[in-house]
C-alpha positions as CSV (number, residue, x, y, z in Angstrom):
1,X,195.3,43.5,85.2
2,X,191.4,44.1,85.5
3,X,189.5,41.0,85.5
4,X,185.8,41.3,83.9
5,X,185.0,37.9,84.5
6,X,185.4,38.4,88.5
7,X,183.9,41.7,88.3
8,X,180.9,40.2,86.9
9,X,180.7,37.6,89.1
10,X,181.2,40.2,92.3
11,X,178.4,42.6,90.5
12,X,176.0,39.8,90.2
13,X,176.4,38.6,93.7
14,X,175.7,42.2,94.7
15,X,173.0,42.5,93.0
16,X,171.4,39.1,94.5
17,X,172.1,40.3,97.8
18,X,170.3,44.1,96.5
19,X,167.0,42.2,95.4
20,X,167.0,40.0,99.0
21,X,167.5,43.3,101.0
22,X,164.9,44.8,98.8
23,X,162.4,41.8,99.1
24,X,162.8,41.9,102.9
25,X,162.4,45.3,103.6
26,X,159.4,45.5,100.6
27,X,157.9,42.6,103.0
28,X,158.4,44.2,105.8
29,X,156.4,47.2,104.4
30,X,153.8,45.5,103.4
31,X,153.4,43.5,106.9
32,X,153.3,47.4,108.2
33,X,150.9,48.8,105.6
34,X,148.7,45.7,106.8
35,X,149.3,46.5,110.3
36,X,148.3,50.1,110.1
37,X,145.1,48.5,108.2
38,X,143.9,46.9,110.3
39,X,144.7,49.1,113.5
40,X,142.4,52.0,111.1
41,X,139.9,49.4,110.5
42,X,140.1,48.4,114.5
43,X,139.8,52.1,115.7
44,X,136.9,52.6,113.2
45,X,135.1,49.7,114.5
46,X,135.4,51.1,118.2
47,X,134.4,54.3,117.5
48,X,131.6,53.0,115.2
49,X,130.3,50.4,118.8
50,X,131.2,53.7,120.6
51,X,129.0,56.3,118.3
52,X,126.3,52.9,118.7
53,X,126.5,52.8,122.7
54,X,126.2,56.5,123.0
55,X,123.3,56.3,120.5
56,X,121.6,53.3,122.2
57,X,122.1,55.4,125.7
58,X,120.6,58.0,124.6
59,X,117.8,56.4,123.6
60,X,117.5,54.7,126.6
61,X,117.7,58.1,128.1
62,X,115.0,59.3,125.8
63,X,112.8,56.6,126.4
64,X,113.4,57.2,130.6
65,X,112.1,60.3,130.0
66,X,109.3,59.9,128.4
67,X,108.1,56.8,130.4
68,X,109.0,59.0,133.8
69,X,107.1,61.8,132.0
70,X,104.3,59.6,131.3
71,X,104.2,57.8,134.6
72,X,105.0,60.8,136.2
73,X,101.8,62.8,135.2
74,X,99.8,59.5,135.3
75,X,101.1,59.3,139.1
76,X,99.8,63.2,140.1
77,X,96.5,62.7,138.0
78,X,96.0,59.5,140.1
79,X,97.3,61.5,143.4
80,X,94.8,64.4,142.6
81,X,92.2,62.4,141.7
82,X,92.7,60.8,144.9
83,X,92.6,64.1,146.9
84,X,89.6,65.0,145.1
85,X,87.8,62.1,146.6
86,X,89.4,62.6,150.2
87,X,88.5,66.4,149.6
88,X,84.9,65.6,148.6
89,X,84.4,63.2,151.8
90,X,85.8,65.9,153.7
91,X,83.5,68.9,152.7
92,X,80.5,67.5,154.7
93,X,82.4,68.2,157.9
94,X,84.4,71.0,157.1
95,X,80.4,72.7,156.4
96,X,79.0,71.9,159.4
97,X,81.9,73.5,160.8
98,X,81.6,76.6,159.1
99,X,77.7,76.9,159.2
100,X,77.2,75.6,162.6
101,X,75.7,78.1,165.5
102,X,77.5,77.8,168.7
103,X,75.5,79.7,170.7
104,X,72.8,77.4,169.6
105,X,74.8,74.3,171.7
106,X,73.9,73.9,175.6
107,X,77.3,74.0,177.3
108,X,77.2,70.0,177.4
109,X,76.7,69.4,173.9
110,X,79.3,72.1,173.0
111,X,81.6,69.8,174.4
112,X,80.7,66.6,172.9
113,X,80.4,68.7,169.1
114,X,83.9,69.8,169.6
115,X,85.4,66.2,170.9
116,X,83.3,65.0,167.9
117,X,84.6,67.5,165.3
118,X,88.6,67.2,166.8
119,X,87.9,63.6,166.3
120,X,87.9,63.7,162.5
121,X,90.6,65.7,161.3
122,X,90.6,66.1,157.1
123,X,92.4,64.0,154.7
124,X,92.0,66.0,151.7
125,X,94.8,69.2,152.7
126,X,97.5,67.4,153.5
127,X,99.7,65.3,151.3
128,X,102.3,64.0,153.2
129,X,102.2,64.2,157.1
130,X,105.0,62.4,159.2
131,X,105.8,62.6,162.9
132,X,109.0,65.0,163.8
133,X,110.4,64.3,167.6
134,X,109.5,63.1,170.6
135,X,110.7,61.2,173.5
136,X,109.8,58.0,175.3
137,X,108.6,58.0,178.6
138,X,108.7,54.5,179.7
139,X,104.9,53.6,178.1
140,X,104.3,56.8,175.5
141,X,106.1,58.8,173.6
142,X,105.6,62.7,174.1
143,X,106.6,66.2,172.6
144,X,106.0,64.2,169.1
145,X,104.9,66.7,166.4
146,X,102.7,66.1,163.0
147,X,104.1,68.3,160.3
148,X,102.9,68.4,156.8
149,X,106.1,68.2,154.5
150,X,104.0,69.4,150.9
151,X,105.8,73.0,151.6
152,X,109.0,71.4,153.2
153,X,110.2,69.3,150.4
154,X,111.9,72.0,148.6
155,X,114.9,74.0,149.3
156,X,113.3,77.5,149.8
157,X,113.4,79.0,153.3
158,X,111.5,77.4,156.3
159,X,110.6,79.8,159.5
160,X,109.5,77.9,162.0
161,X,108.4,79.2,165.4
162,X,108.2,77.5,168.8
163,X,106.6,78.2,172.1
164,X,107.3,75.7,175.5
165,X,110.5,73.7,174.9
166,X,111.0,72.0,178.4
167,X,114.4,70.1,177.8
168,X,113.1,68.6,175.1
169,X,114.8,69.4,171.6
170,X,114.1,66.4,169.3
171,X,111.4,68.4,167.5
172,X,113.9,71.9,166.8
173,X,116.6,69.8,166.0
174,X,115.2,67.6,163.5
175,X,113.8,71.1,161.8
176,X,117.1,72.3,162.0
177,X,118.5,69.4,160.4
178,X,115.9,70.0,157.5
179,X,117.6,73.2,157.1
180,X,114.5,75.7,158.9
181,X,115.3,78.6,160.7
182,X,113.5,78.6,164.3
183,X,112.9,80.6,166.5
184,X,112.3,78.8,170.1
185,X,111.1,80.1,173.4
186,X,110.2,79.3,177.0
187,X,110.7,81.3,179.7
188,X,111.2,78.4,181.9
189,X,114.6,76.8,181.2
190,X,117.6,78.5,180.4
191,X,119.3,77.8,177.4
192,X,122.4,79.4,175.1
193,X,120.8,82.1,172.7
194,X,121.8,79.6,170.1
195,X,122.1,76.1,168.9
196,X,122.6,73.8,166.1
197,X,123.0,75.7,162.8
198,X,119.4,77.6,162.8
199,X,118.1,77.7,165.9
200,X,117.9,81.0,168.1
201,X,117.0,80.5,171.7
202,X,114.8,83.3,173.4
203,X,113.7,82.8,177.7
204,X,110.3,84.3,176.9
205,X,106.7,83.1,177.3
206,X,103.9,83.5,175.0
207,X,101.0,85.0,176.6
208,X,98.1,87.2,175.5
209,X,99.6,90.7,177.5
210,X,103.4,91.9,177.2
211,X,104.9,91.4,181.0
212,X,108.6,91.0,182.1
213,X,108.7,87.3,180.2
214,X,106.3,87.5,178.2
215,X,104.8,89.0,175.1
216,X,102.1,88.8,172.3
217,X,102.8,86.7,169.2
218,X,102.1,89.8,167.5
219,X,104.5,91.8,169.0
220,X,107.2,89.1,168.6
221,X,106.8,88.7,164.8
222,X,107.0,92.0,164.8
223,X,110.1,92.7,167.1
224,X,111.6,89.3,165.0
225,X,110.9,91.2,161.2
226,X,108.1,88.4,160.2
227,X,105.3,90.4,160.9
228,X,104.6,90.0,157.1
229,X,106.6,87.1,156.8
230,X,105.3,83.0,156.0
231,X,105.7,81.1,158.6
232,X,105.6,77.4,157.9
233,X,105.1,76.2,161.2
234,X,103.7,77.4,164.4
235,X,104.5,75.3,167.6
236,X,102.6,76.0,170.8
237,X,102.5,74.1,174.0
238,X,102.0,76.2,176.8
239,X,100.5,74.0,179.5
240,X,96.8,75.7,179.0
241,X,97.7,79.7,178.3
242,X,97.3,78.5,174.7
243,X,93.0,79.1,175.6
244,X,93.9,82.2,176.7
245,X,96.1,83.1,174.1
246,X,94.0,82.1,170.9
247,X,91.4,85.5,170.7
248,X,94.5,87.1,171.1
249,X,95.9,85.4,168.0
250,X,93.0,85.8,166.1
251,X,92.1,89.2,166.8
252,X,95.3,90.6,166.0
253,X,96.0,89.1,162.6
254,X,99.3,86.9,163.9
255,X,97.6,83.8,162.4
256,X,97.6,85.4,158.7
257,X,100.8,84.0,157.1
258,X,100.7,81.0,159.6
259,X,100.7,77.8,157.4
260,X,100.5,75.2,160.2
261,X,99.4,75.7,164.1
262,X,99.7,72.9,166.2
263,X,98.7,73.0,169.6
264,X,98.6,70.5,172.7
265,X,95.8,71.9,173.9
266,X,94.4,71.5,178.0
267,X,90.9,70.9,178.0
268,X,90.9,70.1,181.5
269,X,89.5,73.3,183.0
270,X,86.9,74.1,180.6
271,X,84.6,70.5,182.0
272,X,84.5,73.0,185.4
273,X,81.6,74.3,184.0
274,X,81.6,73.2,181.0
275,X,82.6,76.2,179.1
276,X,82.6,74.9,175.6
277,X,80.8,77.1,173.7
278,X,83.6,79.9,172.9
279,X,86.3,77.5,171.7
280,X,83.5,76.4,169.1
281,X,83.6,79.8,168.0
282,X,87.7,80.0,167.7
283,X,87.3,76.6,165.5
284,X,84.9,78.0,163.4
285,X,86.9,81.2,163.0
286,X,90.0,79.1,162.3
287,X,87.7,77.3,159.4
288,X,86.9,80.7,157.4
289,X,90.5,81.6,157.9
290,X,91.3,78.6,155.9
291,X,92.8,76.5,158.8
292,X,91.5,72.7,158.7
293,X,92.6,70.0,161.0
294,X,94.8,67.7,159.9
295,X,96.0,65.6,162.7
296,X,94.3,65.4,166.3
297,X,96.2,62.6,168.7
298,X,95.6,62.3,172.4
299,X,98.2,62.4,174.9
300,X,97.9,58.9,176.2
301,X,100.4,59.6,178.4
302,X,97.5,61.6,180.6
303,X,95.0,59.5,180.0
304,X,91.3,60.3,180.1
305,X,89.7,63.0,182.1
306,X,87.2,64.9,183.2
307,X,83.8,63.3,181.3
308,X,86.0,60.4,180.4
309,X,87.7,62.4,177.6
310,X,91.7,63.0,176.6
311,X,91.4,66.6,177.9
312,X,95.0,66.6,176.7
313,X,95.0,66.4,172.4
314,X,98.0,67.4,170.2
315,X,96.2,69.0,167.1
316,X,97.7,70.5,163.8
317,X,95.7,73.0,161.8
318,X,96.8,74.1,158.1
319,X,96.0,76.1,155.6
320,X,93.9,74.9,153.2
321,X,95.6,76.6,150.0
322,X,98.8,74.5,150.0
323,X,98.5,72.2,147.1
324,X,95.6,73.7,145.3
């Protein structure tokens, strides 16, 4: 028999249970929605913060670029002004070399004049002058060379010729490390044909004529395909043979494409006479080719020689069109 009263009780109970379930799940859904809203807000805040950080970073980068450009240009202007000041000061000495008449000097006066002019390298041609290589010989360093780095700061190819190695590769090894291509020569020593990454060695000497183990600078450049190639640095340490070589290098145009000419000049034999007028003429010819003396260092290891002068001197000449 159907009991309506019991049915109603069960129905009420079931409804109550359903209400509890709906309330529970509704609360969970509400909490889930609130959590999702919180996550969305947090993500939005993070994105906003990242966007603001990115904008701030970009502003800083832009400001740094502006500052760098401003101060960089300002620094460059100051450097140019400084170089112009040096050049203005150098002009008197440069004009003295260009306008002098070497033949008007006596040989003794020419001797004093040469040592005087070598004592004052110009300061307005090279911006960055560095000492490269050299060895310690107990009391002094020898074999080091001064190099103007103005043209060597870029990644462009640099070509170097070196004459006179003996057993000291310190200069060549550093310039090889720098990435320059180096042609090294010395007829008095034996070494492998290649060294390092970019060094080629020739058992050949530099002279004013061609022999079995010597050749002229013009011939060597031509044989290597460098007759019309810019040579950044020409290093020459050939034990007084530079004195007979200089007239040939000037006459043949072998120095026309050389940017820096570095030599140890050996002057002791010129004191027997003395015989310096012709060397003043050579110096003047170098200046007329736009070479300027940028460095002169006496060889302290050899000490003073004839007439109480340092007869061994390391000189570097550089073309005056390097920074203008």
